N, C-alpha and C positions, 0 to 999 in steps of 0.2 A: 753392111761392113762394108764400108771401099776398098783398098789397100793402095791405091793410090795417093790419097789425101792422107794417110800413115796411122789408118786405122788398124788393130790385127787381133788376133780372136784372144788373145790375151793382153787387156792394156795394164796400164801404168796403174796401185794400187796405193794410195796416197792418204786413206783412210785407214777406220774397219771396216767400212761398206756392207754396215748391217743397218739395221731398222736406226729411220731418223727420231734423234729422241725428242723434238717437236712434237710428235705428232699427239698428238689426244689416245687417250688410252680406248679403244677398239676401235678406231677409224683408218687402218693401216686400209691397204688396197684397191679397192675402185675411187675412193677420194681422196689418199694420197699416197706419196709414193712410197715403195714398199719399202724398197735399200734406199738411201742415201747417196745421189746419184754425184752428189760434189766429193762425194770418195776417193774418184777417179779421175787422173788426166783426160781434157779436154784434148780431141783430137789437134795434132800440131800445125798442118796444114791447110792453106784454101783450095781451092781447085788448081793446080800445076798449070791447065791447060789454056787457063785464064793470064800467066804470069806471077802465080802467086807463091813466092817461096816461105821453107819452112822455115818458124821461127823456133830458136832455144827453148830447148823448155826450160821451166824455173825451178825444176824440180832434179834436173839432169838426167835426164830421160834422153835416149837418142827415138828419132822418130824412126819409120818403117823396122823397128824392131822387137819382137817380143816385148808384151810386156815383164811385172811381177806379181802380179796375179795367176794365182793360180786357178785348175781346174776344183769347180762345185762349190765355191766359195760361196754365194750366194744360197737364200732355201726358200722357198715361194713357200703358201699354203696348204695346208691340211688337208687330208683325201679321206674323207670319211662317207660310208654308204651302209646304211641296213636294210636289209632286203627280209623279206618275213615270207612264209609256201605254211600253208594251212592244207592237211589233206585228208578226207573220210571215204573208209573202203567200206560198202553196203554189201554184201556176201547173200546174194537173193537164190543159189542152189547149189548144187555140189560143186561143178566147175564156170558158174555166171557170178560178176562182180560189177560193182558201180564203182566208180572212186570218185569222186567231187573234192575240185582243187579251189584252190584261191591264194595267189601270186601277186606278194607287192614289192613294188621296189622302189629301193625310197623312202621308204616308210617313216621319217624321220623329215623327209620334204626339207632337207639342208641341199643350199647350194653349194658350188662348190666349182673354187675357180678356181679358174689357169695359171702358169705360171708367171710373174709380172715381166715384159720388155727388158729385157738386158742389154737394148740400146741405149748407155749411156748418156747419146747426142743426141737422143731427139727430145724434142717437147714429151713423148710419152713416153721417157724412159721411168724402169722403176711403178711405170701404172700396170693397174692388173684393168685389161681390155675386154679381159670374155671366163666366158663361163664352161663347165660342164653340159654338153649339149644329152644326153643319155647314157644308159648305162651304168659302166664303172666311175666313168667320167662325173656325171652326177645326171642333172635333170630333173624336171618334173615331178615327183609321184605317179607311178602309172600301175594302175592294176589290170590283173589278168584272170581270167574263169575258164575252168576246164571242167568239161563231163567227160568220161572214158567208159563206155562198154565192152568186158571180157569176158569172151567165152568160146 
């Protein structure tokens, strides 16, 4: 975001700002923009150091002001993780036991996409360009085994 060009933390919203209606079913995200970038007004100014001046907004908004968009108006893809843990205890004697443990993180091997790029003035505006790497963010299926002896 460049405040010298008239950009703001909250842009001017001129549409719903939700998912595009022309996107085929199941194709939002990495293939098509997650939200319609045309529902937000473009940056009103060019580079002021190069002598560019601010054009008047055709919607009546003033440059260098907070826009009319609220906080958290755009949603992102859902996050889902399913982990599985199996444990079996074997008693050997009165105070001795062995525990065999198998854990699987992201059992369903589901890809969790990160939030879309919210800079609507860029070429990648609305596109999802990253996936969760590991842990709660997603990542590939991971198995882990353990054996413990208690005495």
